[in-house]
Steps between C-alpha positions, in 0.01 A plus 500: 500500500677206333696732268610708800641193675659382175669840462637482853646158430669598170840579658487161673437339160804670350714398797371143487573484126857615565549251784385198302760577235783458751662162457807519725594622848767747381254683275239498779745662742601762241135575422415549867809715552396727213133503596514552876687721742727326753239562771221352285712190434566460873129533576411240237765262630366543854146431381613182324675381817186585699272307267730196497499493879121541513455215252718279721275578797750711693325695779460871430690609812797284401493653150492852650798418718705337224426749221475809723165605353175606661213265577284730286707419188494132587122505543464666160722235343303228674176639360646495149612139541158394633268706282710605200513339159707205617807606303708543816440139597568371148828687460642528849395192696 
């Protein structure tokens, strides 16, 4: 079972290794541009905005109104902030 989970996480390890090598904003933007489609970048940017607002205590309905996203997506993001690894809070608060 452990090896199965480890295998599933391998791509995340490779991505994490690449990310920690980035030392400046310009290279980070270029990397994301090469790695992701425009739609994927927009979705990631929206998720980051969502998480920042959640960490500040912004009510979910206000977030939905401001970012024009569904309460379902906000609830999912809220769950990740509350029960995830804690990385969102460390990086985006």
